[in-house]
C-alpha positions in Angstrom: -84.9 83.7 74.9 -88.2 81.9 75.0 -89.3 83.6 71.7 -86.2 82.1 70.0 -87.0 78.6 71.3 -90.5 78.9 70.0 -89.3 80.1 66.7 -86.8 77.3 66.4 -89.5 74.8 67.3 -91.8 76.3 64.7 -89.2 76.1 62.0 -88.4 72.5 62.9 -92.1 71.7 62.7 -92.4 73.5 59.4 -89.5 71.5 58.0 -91.0 68.2 59.2 -94.3 69.0 57.6 -92.9 70.2 54.3 -90.5 67.3 53.8 -93.1 64.7 54.7 -95.6 66.4 52.3 -93.1 66.4 49.4 -92.4 62.7 50.1 -96.1 61.8 50.1 -96.7 63.7 46.8 -93.6 62.2 45.2 -94.4 58.6 46.2 -98.0 59.0 45.0 -96.9 60.4 41.7 -94.2 57.8 41.1 -96.5 54.9 42.0 -97.6 55.0 38.3 -94.3 55.4 36.5 -95.4 54.2 33.1 -97.3 57.5 32.6 -94.1 59.5 33.5 -91.7 57.9 31.0 -91.8 59.3 27.5 -89.7 58.8 24.4 -87.0 61.5 24.0 -88.1 64.5 22.0 -85.2 66.1 20.3 -81.5 65.7 21.0 -81.6 66.3 24.8 -78.6 67.2 26.9 -75.5 65.4 25.7 -73.2 63.8 28.3 -69.9 65.5 28.9 -67.0 64.6 26.7 -65.2 62.6 29.5 -68.2 60.5 30.0 -68.7 59.8 26.3 -65.0 58.7 26.1 -65.4 56.5 29.1 -68.4 54.5 27.9 -66.7 54.2 24.5 -63.5 52.8 26.0 -65.4 50.3 28.1 -67.3 49.0 25.1 -70.8 50.1 26.3 -73.3 50.4 23.5 -76.2 53.0 23.5 -79.5 51.3 24.3 -82.1 54.0 24.7 -82.9 57.6 25.5 -86.1 58.7 27.3 -87.5 61.4 29.6 -88.9 61.0 33.1 -91.5 63.5 34.2 -91.4 62.6 37.9 -89.9 65.8 39.3 -92.4 67.7 41.6 -93.0 71.3 40.7 -91.2 71.2 37.3 -92.3 70.7 33.7 -88.7 69.9 32.8 -88.1 66.2 32.5 -85.2 64.2 33.9 -83.3 63.1 30.8 -82.1 59.5 30.9 -79.5 57.9 28.7 -78.9 54.1 28.8 -76.0 52.0 27.8 -75.4 48.2 28.0 -72.1 46.4 28.4 -71.0 44.1 25.5 -72.3 41.1 27.5 -75.6 43.0 28.1 -75.4 42.2 31.9 -74.4 45.7 33.1 -76.6 48.7 32.6 -75.4 52.2 32.8 -77.9 55.0 33.3 -76.9 58.7 33.0 -79.4 61.2 34.3 -79.3 64.9 33.2 -81.4 67.6 34.8 -80.5 71.2 34.1 -76.7 71.6 34.6 -76.5 68.4 36.8 -75.8 64.9 35.8 -75.4 61.7 37.9 -74.9 58.0 37.3 -76.2 54.6 38.2 -74.5 51.3 37.3 -76.8 48.3 37.6 -76.6 44.5 37.6 -79.2 42.0 38.5 -78.8 38.4 39.6 -81.1 35.4 39.3 -84.0 37.6 38.2 -84.4 38.6 41.9 -81.5 40.6 43.3 -80.2 44.0 42.0 -76.9 45.7 42.7 -76.9 49.5 42.1 -73.8 51.7 42.3 -74.6 55.4 42.3 -72.6 58.6 42.6 -75.4 60.8 44.1 -76.4 61.0 47.8 -80.1 61.5 46.6 -80.2 57.8 45.9 -80.1 57.2 49.7 -83.1 59.5 50.5 -85.9 56.9 50.1 -85.7 53.3 51.3 -85.1 50.5 48.8 -86.8 47.1 48.9 -84.8 44.3 50.6 -83.7 42.8 47.3 -82.0 46.0 46.2 -78.3 46.3 47.2 -77.4 50.0 46.9 -73.9 51.5 47.3 -73.4 55.2 46.9 -70.0 56.9 46.5 -70.6 60.6 46.3 -69.2 62.4 43.2 -66.9 59.5 42.4 -65.5 59.4 38.9 -67.3 57.0 36.5 -64.3 54.6 36.2 -63.8 54.4 39.9 -67.5 53.8 40.5 -67.4 51.1 37.8 -64.6 49.4 39.6 -66.5 49.5 42.9 -69.4 47.9 41.0 -67.3 45.1 39.6 -65.8 44.4 43.0 -69.3 44.1 44.6 -70.5 41.9 41.6 -67.6 39.5 42.1 -68.2 39.4 45.8 -71.9 38.6 45.5 -71.3 35.9 42.8 -68.6 34.2 44.9 -70.2 34.6 48.3 -73.8 33.7 47.4 -73.5 31.8 44.2 -75.8 34.1 42.2 -75.5 34.6 38.4 -75.7 37.8 36.5 -78.8 38.3 34.3 -78.7 39.6 30.8 -81.0 42.6 29.9 -83.5 41.1 27.4 -86.4 43.6 27.9 -86.6 47.4 27.1 -84.8 49.5 29.7 -87.9 51.7 30.1 -89.8 48.6 31.3 -87.0 47.8 33.8 -87.0 51.4 35.1 -90.8 51.5 35.4 -90.8 48.2 37.3 -88.0 49.3 39.6 -89.8 52.6 40.5 -93.1 50.9 41.1 -91.5 48.2 43.2 -89.8 50.8 45.4 -93.0 52.9 45.8 -95.0 49.8 46.7 -92.4 48.9 49.3 -92.3 52.5 50.8 -96.1 52.5 51.1 -96.0 49.2 52.9 -93.9 50.6 55.7 -95.7 51.6 58.9 -96.4 55.4 59.1 -94.4 55.9 55.9 -96.1 59.3 55.3 -94.6 60.6 58.6 -91.0 59.4 58.1 -89.8 61.5 55.1 -88.0 64.1 57.3 -86.2 61.4 59.2 -85.1 59.7 56.0 -83.9 63.0 54.6 -81.8 63.9 57.7 -80.3 60.5 58.7 -80.5 57.8 56.1 -77.8 59.2 53.8 -75.3 59.6 56.6 -75.6 55.9 57.6 -74.9 54.4 54.1 -72.9 57.1 52.2 -69.6 56.0 50.8 -69.9 52.4 52.1 -69.6 49.5 49.7 -72.1 46.6 49.6 -69.2 44.4 50.7 -68.8 46.5 53.9 -72.5 46.6 54.6 -72.9 42.9 54.2 -69.8 42.1 56.3 -71.1 44.4 59.1 -74.2 42.3 59.5 -74.4 39.4 62.0 -72.9 36.4 60.3 -72.4 38.6 57.2 -76.1 38.2 56.2 
């Protein structure tokens, strides 16, 4: 019996060390994102037909395509496709890696606050800076996720009097700035290099499938 306890403790320690090591390596690598973003070579992985139809119906226009070489242990890039709304104030990013694809819908306000709606739980793994408002609805269809994003946008505009920003710089610059800002924030946290396993196990459960509206309203005085 004692041998089983020792084995379980050893496995738990190994998991703790491995996850923390991967987080440290990832954060260090992504702290210089400009070197990881490259222009798309070739056609890349096309979005599925339903997604192409959805962005077309919503009037989104293709903005750019690029590759992100930030995945540890793989030479294969993360392929990123970007679209902008007709008003250029909502950015859609579709990520493709192997046979997987996931989606971020993004708005910024007053050149300071950012609202991100995502359909992947991996978005909750690492902490975001305080000015990033993230809501994750796992595997939600694009149109439903878009509606959740619009609801949160309207809430933020009406409650806090903020105004949406238009995208007037290259999307690659916005992505690089966002990654660098997040990595700088993570590295500012006390003992961040020892907290990766905790984030992996518990952060997602706390925030998954909760809207920004719910999260704000749950705070004392809704702030």
